[in-house]
N, C-alpha and C positions, 0 to 999 in steps of 0.2 A: 924355630918349632915349638920349643916349649911355651914358650910367651904367645904364639897362636893359640896352643892348646889351652891354655887357660883364659884368655880372651873367651873363647867360644864356650868355655865351661861355665864362667859368669856369667854372659850372654843367655846362654841355657837357664840358667836359677834363674834370671832376672825374667825371661821369659816367662817361666813356671809362675814365677810370683806373682807377676801380673793377669796372668790365665785363673789364677786360682780369686786373687781377687776381684776381677770381672765376675768368676761364678758365685762369690760370696754375696757381691753386689746386686747380683741376680735373684738369688735365693732372697735376700732381705727383703728386694721389692716385692717379690710376690707373696713372701709370709706374709708381711705388714698389710697389704692390700687384703688377703684374706683374714687377718685375723681383725680385721676393723668392719670385717661384716657378721662376726662370728658374736652369739650370746655369752654371756656367763657360763650359762649350762653347758653351750657347746664347746666354750674352753676345759672347762672341768670334765667333760665328757670326753675327750682327748688323754687325758690322765689316767683313763680306767684300763687295765691293762686285764682280761677275763680269760678263762679255761674253756675248752669246748670238752677237756675231759676223754678223749683220746686216749692218750697215755697218760698212766699214774705216776705223777712227780708229786704229789701233796696230797692232802687228805678232805679239800673243799672242793668242788666242782660249781662253778657258775649256773647261774639260773635265767630264763627271761631274757637269753643273747639276742636271738632275731629282734626285741622290740625295742631291746636299748640300741642295736645297730641303728634301725630306723630315726629313733629318735637323735641319734649323733653322741649317744653316751658311752662308746665305747671306741677304744683309740688302737688298740691291737688285741690279737685273739692266739694263745698258743695251745701248743697240742692239738692243731686240726691240721689235716693231711693231706695230701692229692690235690689236683689243678682242679678236679670238678667240685669238690666243695667249698674249697677257698675261691673259686670264681662263683658261686652260690653266695656265700659270704661277703665278697666283695660288692657282687653286684646290688646286694642290699644297700652296701652303704652309699657305692656312689649313684644308683637309682631311686635310692627311695629315703636319703638324710636330705636334709635341709641345701645344705652345702656342698654335699659330694664330694665329702674328702674320704680318701681312700683308706684303708686299715693295714697294719703291717702285724705279718705274721710269722712268730717264733717256735722255738721247739728246744729241748736241750739236746740238742747235735753236740755231744760230748765226744766221743771218740769214734766217729763213723756215722754214717746214716742208715741205708741197708746195709751196704757192704761195712762190718765193722772192724775195728783195727783193735790192736792191745788196748786194753786199760790205758789209760794217760799214766799210770807209773811206770806200765810196762813200755810204752811209748818213750817216755824217760831214759828205760834203761838201754834203748839203742843209741843214747848220745850222739844220734845221727839227724844232725839240722835239716839237710834237705830233705831227708824221707820223712820226716816230723812235717814240714813244710806242705810234702805231698799229699798227706793222710787228710790236712786240713784241704788242700783245696779240691781233692776228691769229695771229701763230704760236702764241701759246699756246693761241688756241681750237682749231686745226686739231691741233696734237701732242696734246692732251689727249683731243680725239674721236679719237685713234687710240690712245689706250691710256696714255699717257704724262704722268707729272706732275712731271717733273725736268729741266731744261734745264741744261746746261754753258754758261753765258752769261749776262751778258756779258764777254767779254775786255776788260778796261780796263787792259792796259799801255801805257805810254807809250813810243814808239819814235821814235828820231830818226836812226834808221841804215838806211836804204832796201834794204841788202844783206839785210836779216832779211827771211824769206817772210811771217812772222806779223804785219806791220805791216796788211798786206790786213785781220787778223781784229778789228784795234781800231782806234780812233777818230783815232789820229795821233799828233800830235807834243805838243798842247797840254796841260797840266795843268784848265785851267779847262774850255775845250769838252768834253774827255772825261771830268771829271765831271759836267757837265752831262747829258751822253749817258746816262751811267751811271744816274745816277736815273732818266732818262725809260724805260731798257729794263728797270728791275728792277721799277717802277710796272706798265707792259706787263705784264709776265710774270705777276705775282703776284697784281694786282688791287687789289680792297678787301677781299678774306676768302678767304685763301689756301685756304681748306676747299671751297670752289667747286667746282664740275666742270670749269670751262673756264682752270683757272689751272694753271702751272706755277712749280714753286718754282725760283727761280734760283740761281745760283751763279756767285760772282764769281770772275774769275780773271784771269790766275795771279797766285797770291801767293807772291813779290812782285819788284819789279824784273826779269822777265822781258825786256820789251823794250830792256833796253840789254844784252844780250848781246855780248861782245866780238866785235868783227870781224865783225858781223850773223851770225853763224853758231848757229844753232838748238841750243840746251840748251848753249849756252858758257859759261863763267864769267861773273862779273857782279861788278863791283866799284866801289863809289861812298863818298862820305861820307855822312855823317847829315843834314847840310846840305841836300844836293841830293836824298838821298832822301824826307825830311818836306816840303820845299818843290814839288819838282818830282815826282816819282814815287808815290807814296803817297798823294796825295789822291782820284785816282778811286776807289781801292778802298775809303776810308773813304767817301766819295758814296754807293755802293753799299748799302754795310752801313748807313750812317743813313735809306737809301730803305725798308730793311725786307728786303734780301736775307737769306736765310735760311739760304744755306749759301756756302761757299769753299773754293776749289780750291788746294793748293799748287802752285808752279812748280819746274821742273826745276833750276834754275840754284843756284848757291851766294851765299851773302850774307855778309860777313864771315869767308869761310872755311869756313862751314856751309851745307851744302845746306839748302834751305827746308823740304824734308820731315823733317829733324830738327833744325829750328831751333828752340829753346825760347824765347830773345828773340821770334822774329816772331810766334810762334804760339802763344804764352803771355803772356810779357810785352806784347809789343803789343798783341796783337790781341784777348786775353782781358781782362788789367788793364786796360792803357790805354783801348782802345776799349770792351771792354763787349761784346763781341759772345757772343751765346748762340746761336748754331747751329751748323749740323756743319760740320766740318772734314774735307773729301774731297783725296785726293793724286791728282795726275794718273797717267796709264796708267802702270801699271808700277812709280813713281817711290820707292815704297819700296825695291824689290828692285835699281832702280839706283844706290841707295846703297852698294851693295859694290863698284862701279866707280868710285865717287867715291872710294872707300877709306877706308869709316868701317867696315867687317867683316863678317862673313858672315853671311846670313839672319836668322838669330836675333838678333844684335847688331842690325844694322840696323832689326828690327821694333821692338825694345826702346828704341830712341831716338826713332824716330818716335812710338810712342804716347806716351813720355814729354815729347816737344818739344810734344804737342798734337793730333796727328791722330787722330780720330774713324773714319775710313772710308779702306780699303786697296783702292785701283782694281785690279783684274786679278790683282795679283803674288802674294796668298793667303799673303802673308809672316805677317799676324797669326793666320790661320787655323791655319798650320800649326806654329808657332814660341810664339806669347801663353801659352799652357797652361804649357809647359817653364819660360818664363823666367817665371811665376808660381811654380811647385814650388821654382823656385831662389834664388827670392827676387830675381829682376833686375827685375821691376815689381811692380805692387802690384795687389790686388783692385781698391782705389778707380780706379785709374788703366783701369782696363778697366771698370768700371762708370761712369765718365765719358764715356767713349768710347760706350758703349751705351746711356745715357740721351740722348744728342743726337740718335742714329739714332733712336731711339723717341719723341723729343719730334718731329722733322722729322715722322714718320709721323702721328703725331697731329694738327700741324698742317694738315695735307693731308687730313686725314677717314678717313685709310686703318683705322683701328678701328672707327668709327662703318660705313664702306661698302667692304669692300677692293674694290669692284667698281662704284665709283662712274667710274671712266673707260673702263668698258667695256661703250661703247654701241654697236651695229652702227647704229643711226640716225643718231646722230651723224656718224659717221664717213661715211655716204653723203651725208649734208645739209651738213656745215661745214668740207668740206674742197676748195679748190680753186673759191670759189663764182667767180658774177660780180663780184661785190662786193670780195672778197680779189684777185682779179686785176686791178682796176680802178686798187685800192691800189698794186698793184706795178707797174702803168704809170705811176702819177703819181710815184712815190716814183723812179722809174728814173729817171723824165725830171728831175726834180730835181737826181739826185745830179750828172747831167752836168755838168763843167766846160770851158767853152769856153775855149782856151786863146789862139788866135789867130783873128783874123778879118778880112784885110785888106780892101779896097775892098768891104765888105761882102759876100763872096762868100755868106756863108749869112745868111738862110734861103732856100735853093732855092725857086724855083717849082715846081708839079705840074704839069708840062707834061713832054712831050719822054721821051726815053731817059737812061736813069741805067746807068752799069757800076757795079756793086759787087765790086771784084776784092780778092784776098788771102786768105791759109790761114784768118780768122776772121770769112770772109762765110758760109760753108754750112756750122758747125759747131752744131748746136744744144746738145751736150751741154756745150760751152765758155761758152753763156752765163749760167747761174746763177752761176759762179765756184766757187772754192775751198770748202771747208767748207761744202758744201750736200749732205749726205750722205743725205738723205730725196728728192731732189729726182727727177723723171721724166726721166730724160734724154732717155728715148726720144721723148719726145713733146713736148719741149720746141721752141719755134721757132729755127730758125737766123736771123742776122742777115737774110740775103736775104728768108725766108719771112714774116719777121715784117713786113718792110717790105710787101712787097706785099699783105701781109693790111690793115694799114693804110692801105694807101695806093691800094688795088683795082686799076681800068685807067684812073688816072689818069697813070701814068706807067708807062712801058716798063722793067722791069727787065734786064738782061743780066749775066752773071757769070761770075768764072773763080777759080781756085785762084791763079793769076797765081806763087807761089813755096810754097817749102815754107815750114813755120815756122821750122824753122831747117837750115843745110846739115850739120849733125852728126846725123846718123839717129841715134845713142845717148842725144844731147840730146835729143832731141826726143820718144824713147821715155819718158826719164824725166821727162818733162813735159807727158806726155799720160796718166798714169794714171787708175786708177778709173775706165774707160769714157770718159775726154773724147778719144777717138782723134782725129785729124786727118790725112784722107787724106795718103800722103806720094806724090809722083810723084817715080820715080827715073831719068828719061830727064834729061839735058843741061838746067841751070837757065836758060839762056839760050831754049831750045826753048820751056820753060813763058811765059816772059816775053812772047816773040814773039806765041803764044796769047794771052795775056791782052791784048795791047796789039790784036791783031786783033779781039778780043771787043770792048774798046772803041772801034774804029774812028768806029764812029756815033753815040756818046755824046754830049750835050750837057755833062755833066759825071762826074767817076768819083769813086767813093767809095772811098779804100784802107783796108780791114778789115786792119788790122797790131797788132803788139805781144806781150804775151805771151799765152799760152795760160793757162786756168784756173790748172795745177796747175804751173805757172812762181813761182807764190807761195804762200804757207799753210806750213802746217806740215811745215819738212825740206826746204825751197825756196831756202835761201840763194842769192845769186848776187853773183858778185864783177862782172859786166859787165852793167852796165844799160842798155847800148844796145838800139833794136830790131836783133834778129839780121840779120847781114851780106846773109842771102838776100832778106828784105824788105827793107832798104834797095834791094835793085839794081833790085828791082822797083819802089819808089817810084822812082825816079831817073828809071828808063825812063818810068813814068806820066806824069811834069813833063816830060818832053821831048817830048811829044804836043802841049803847048801848051793842052791842055784846062784848066778847072778843076779841080781836083782839094783832095779836103777827108777829110783823114787822120782817121778815126774810129779812135780809138786805145784797146786794150783791154790793161786795166791792173790789176795788183793792189797796185801800189808806185808810187811818184814813180821814172819813167823818166828817163835822159839823152838829152836831146830837143834839144842844142844845133844841130845841123844840119838837124832837121825846123824847130824855130823860124825858121831864115833863110832855107829854101828853099819849104817850104810854106803857101800862100795861107790855110788853115783846119785847125785840129785842133780837136775836140771828144774831149775825156777822158771815155769811158763807161764805166770800170773795165769791171766785169761786173755787167750790171743786173738778173738774175734773169730770171724766168720770161717778162716782158714786155719784155724787153731790145729785140729788133727793132721791136716797134711803138713803146716809147719813142723808141728812136733817130730811126725817121721822124717821129714828132712834134715832134721838136726840129728834124731837120734843114730841114724844111719848114715849119717856122714857127707850128705851132700850138700849140707849148709853148715860152714864151722861157727860155731856159738860166738858170739863176741859181745852179747849185752854185759852191763859195768851195773851195779847198783845204784839206784840214784838214793836210795836211804840206807843206814846203818841197822844190821841185824842186830838183836840183844841176844844174850845170852840167858836172858831171861825176864820177864817183865820188869820186875824190879829193879829193870835197870833206867827204866823210862822217866823223862825225853832223854835220848840217847843219840847225840849227832857227833860229827868228826870234829868243827870247828867249835868246840868248848874252849873253856879259858882255863888256865893253870891253876888260879887260886894262888893264896898265898903259902900254901903246904901242897904243892904237888908232889904227888908220888914219885916216886924214882923209877928210872927207866928201867922196864923189864922185872920190876918189880909185882908182886901181886899184893903185898899188906904190911903197912909199916904205921906204928900207931902213932897216932896225932899226925895222920899223914890224909888226906881227901882219896877215901875208898872204903872198900867194905869188908866186910868180918867174913861173908860167906862165899863172896864171888870177886874176881878181877875185877879191873874197871873197864877191861876190851871188850869190845864187841865180839860175837861171835862169828861175823863178817862184815868189814870195817865199807864205808862208802866208798864208792868205785872200783870195788872187786868184781871179780868174775873172770873164769877160766877160760881157758880153749883148749882146742884139742893137739895145738902147736905150742911151743915153748918161745916166748918173747921174752930178751935178755937185753937191759939198758947197759949202757959203759960211756965213757969220755964225755961226763956233762959238763960244758963249757959255758963260761961267760965273756961276751965279748968286750969286756971294761969292770972292773972292781968295783966304780961308782957312776952316779949319774947327776947330774944338777936338775931344777926345777924345770919341767919341759923338753928336758932329755927323755931319750929311751934306752933300752937295753937289749941285744941281743942275747937269746940261751938257746943254745943246742945240745942233744943229746942222741947218742946213736943206739937205734934201736935194732934189734936181730932178731930173725925168725930162725929160732934153730932146731925148729921141730920138725916133723914129716908132712905137714899141712900147710898149705897158703891159706893166711887167717889175717882177719881184721883185728887191729890194738886201739884200745884208746888210749892214747899218751895224756896222761892229767898233770899239768901244771899247778902249784901253789904256792900261796907267799905267805910270809911270818914276820910279824912289824915287831921286832925284837925290845925297843924300847921307845916308851910314848908317852902323852900325856894323861892317857886312861887306859885300862885293861884291853889288850886287843886277844882275839882266836890265836890258838897255837898253828892252825893253817887254816887259809883261805883257797878254793878254787878260783883261779885268775884265768885259767885257759885249757883247752884241751883239745886235741886233733884225732880224729877216727882215721887210721891208713892203712892202707892195706898193705901187706909183705909177702911175696912169695918164700916159700922154705928156700932155706940157705942164702936168702938175701937179707940186707939190712937198708936201711935207711937213715939219713940225719935229719932229724924232725927240729926244726925254729921257731921258737918263741919271741916276739916282741915286746918286750913290758915298757909301759911309758907312767910316768910320774902319777898321770891319770888313773892307773890301777892300784897305788900306793894312797889313792884317798879314802877318809872317811868323813862320818858327821862326829862333829865334836860334841863335847856339851852344850855350847852355844847352837848346835845344829847347822855350824860350819862345814861346807865341804873342804876338808884340806889334807894336806900331806904334811908331815912333819919330817925334817931331817933325822937321819940316825940308820942305823944298822938293820938289814933285811935279811931274812933266809928265802931261798928259793929251794923247791921242792920240785921233783919229777920223778913219776914212776906209773904203775900199772892199778895202783890205788891211792888212796888218802893214807894206808900205813906204811907199802913197801914201795920207798923212795931214794933216792941219790941227792944230797943237797949240797948246798953253796952260799956264799953270802955276797953281798955287795951292800954300799952306803948310799944312801940318797943326801947328797949336799946342799946347802944354799947358794 
């Protein structure tokens, strides 16, 4: 029977490979025939990606789009939506251009389309891979129903510096977790057949190293060793491509002194030659033109450099459109290079099935019936609830009882427009419930809710304006701040408990939203201090798109629930968790520092030659600070529950393994509390002795498990030699014999440990 199964499996693989080969042959024949009919100008036109300007994702809007479509000078359009508009644009291409080549339509569908899910950093906090894949699948269904077929997602940049605003758009600091999430997002978007009309072509971004921008300042220089690059920053991009992502976007930063968009080593030597990527390479917004400010030359020169580096499609800047023909005539680029780029664009359209049916995504019926459905909203509410991280809960302040009066106070209490979070460009902000309205909807008449602004988002009016762009306005009260606080206290005087809705506005994180001060603004902190002085129980419902510095809040507030920005159903999901219908299970995907001076901070650091002694704060001539301990405020993987999980009986099925062998590791996890709950059991490894320095811990596995109160489960992990491998100085992916530590626990800090050996 086993032999028969193996034979059937081999037969299935052979059949699948034959099918792919036949399809590729058919595609190549089609594109060869089409390209033989194309003029140089038409080929260059396919490399031009323009914006319709419906959604604000950059500072430039394309002009004269209609005539360029008719002339065959546009290969793709983004930020245009609805089947009717997209049909009209597509009709111009297939009815009025000479060769009737269809257009590809894209959008920044980052964490949902109309049904908005938690920001990506929040989704990462769920540690729930099936759930994350479902959110991407729903996003693909909705966006494709509205005419789109390409999303500029997932964003897989590793970030360990919370000053960088775009940390909100990725999965945090860890290579392994980010790689797992990247895979699920791609599968969710693209499904099992990209030519189906409910799929989106995924675009992995930003290639590469964008999250390591110096000083956490957006678009800034990135510089790192190949060792760190290969071991820590590149794996999530590779994981997304291995999952089948058919496009990738260049980053804004330089790498080894060469900006990514003009970096031949990155886009050709690594991406094409080493990784064998055969999809489409697109720039970020005007990235070709920005090479001028990088100091690489004029528009003709930087367009030439980008094409030669391996770029296929120029987003918005139109440097390719306006200069490549001249460069070809002058012998600065070759026909082969233009043909290569054109072929990758046409192949993407072929794989999407646009040559078979250019209007396959233009269904008014789907747009009416497959967007913001009850099922999608239910998933959004579930995802939001699972993303929330309980940071503190003294004396079981939470969950609350569904009775009495609750005061919801703060600048984030009554703003529906901020609930979706940054990079939710297609969200219906006008019809998104605020926290207060969502809580009222979820709780009905069981709880009386009173509310007040309490304070401005920040004392600085200009900063508030910069932090509430793109329709994310928060009302501003220009009276004396103390008068506003006094009114809020009066509103809360008869409340049984106070919910302080504080933190960042949605646009205080995201692109071009770097910050040097990661405290809750002073205006809000004064309000929080006044609320605590009432003597009533206070719960801080924290809105954030990044790790914040919460040292004072952690010392003084009895309960803190980090809700990130939970999307369309934020308010209802917050009520679900605050009142115990959902037991919080989120775990931090990024370390929270004690103060901004610790940044960049991450759990997988190296020891140095002078490590600080365990449990010590300061030792002279050791790697530490004078004024604060090395420890984070909240470690990676941290998150509390309303129940209590205890770990015991860590076992290894053997003390050593050989290369090619595997090791089973088990631990017993018991729910000793009064609530059923989910726990994320985390496994870390440390290579104790090697030919080069290695991190003190590396996440290598996790399981999210549901355990009923009073029950326990034995959780089993299998580790193979493959999990022990790393890139050495020669960039060989190897394992080395020696001693290893294994850690299992509820976060990266609170773990049990054991040792084993890898032997030759």
